[in-house]
C-alpha positions in Angstrom: 16.0 -4.3 -2.2 13.5 -6.3 0.0 10.9 -7.7 -2.0 9.3 -9.4 1.4 10.9 -9.0 5.5 9.7 -12.9 6.8 12.3 -12.2 10.3 12.6 -15.4 11.5 11.5 -18.2 9.6 11.7 -22.2 10.6 14.0 -23.8 9.6 11.3 -26.6 7.8 10.5 -23.2 6.4 13.5 -22.6 4.6 12.8 -24.7 1.4 8.7 -22.6 1.1 10.3 -19.8 1.0 13.0 -21.3 -2.2 10.5 -22.7 -3.4 8.5 -19.6 -3.3 11.4 -17.5 -4.8 12.8 -19.7 -7.7 9.1 -20.2 -9.0 8.1 -16.3 -8.8 11.9 -15.4 -10.2 11.4 -18.1 -13.4 8.6 -15.9 -14.9 9.8 -12.8 -14.4 12.3 -11.4 -17.0 15.1 -8.5 -15.4 13.7 -4.8 -15.7 16.3 -1.9 -15.0 15.3 0.2 -11.5 17.0 3.4 -11.1 17.5 5.4 -7.4 16.9 8.8 -6.9 18.1 9.9 -3.3 19.4 7.9 -0.1 19.5 8.6 3.7 19.6 6.3 7.2 18.0 5.7 10.3 18.2 7.4 12.7 20.4 9.5 11.5 23.8 9.3 9.0 26.2 9.8 12.2 25.1 6.1 13.4 22.7 4.5 11.1 20.9 1.5 11.6 18.8 1.2 8.6 20.4 2.6 5.3 17.7 3.2 2.4 17.1 4.5 -1.1 14.3 5.5 -3.4 13.6 4.0 -6.6 12.1 5.8 -9.8 11.4 4.2 -12.9 8.5 3.3 -15.1 9.5 -0.3 -14.0 8.6 0.1 -10.6 4.8 -1.2 -12.3 6.9 -4.4 -12.0 9.0 -4.1 -9.0 5.0 -3.8 -7.6 3.8 -6.7 -8.8 7.1 -8.8 -8.5 6.7 -7.9 -4.6 2.9 -9.2 -5.2 3.3 -12.4 -6.7 6.1 -13.3 -3.9 3.6 -11.9 -0.9 1.5 -14.9 -3.2 3.8 -17.5 -3.0 4.6 -17.4 -0.2 1.2 -17.3 1.5 0.1 -20.3 0.0 3.1 -22.8 0.8 1.7 -21.5 4.3 5.0 -19.0 5.0 3.3 -15.1 6.4 
């Protein structure tokens, strides 16, 4: 599950990414998500990207987790 796609991160910035992720995870309790469909791009015969749809009452919590991670990364200078 991708919460933030960072691309190539210079090695000196990895500690900032790690600190941001740990900070956010420490303030997040577990929650359930359910899969709702799956697929591949460009197609199942030769996939380069796999995806899974999510559903459930916890989707707002997942979005909050994504937002808090993005904020924590930005505050550490990680775009």
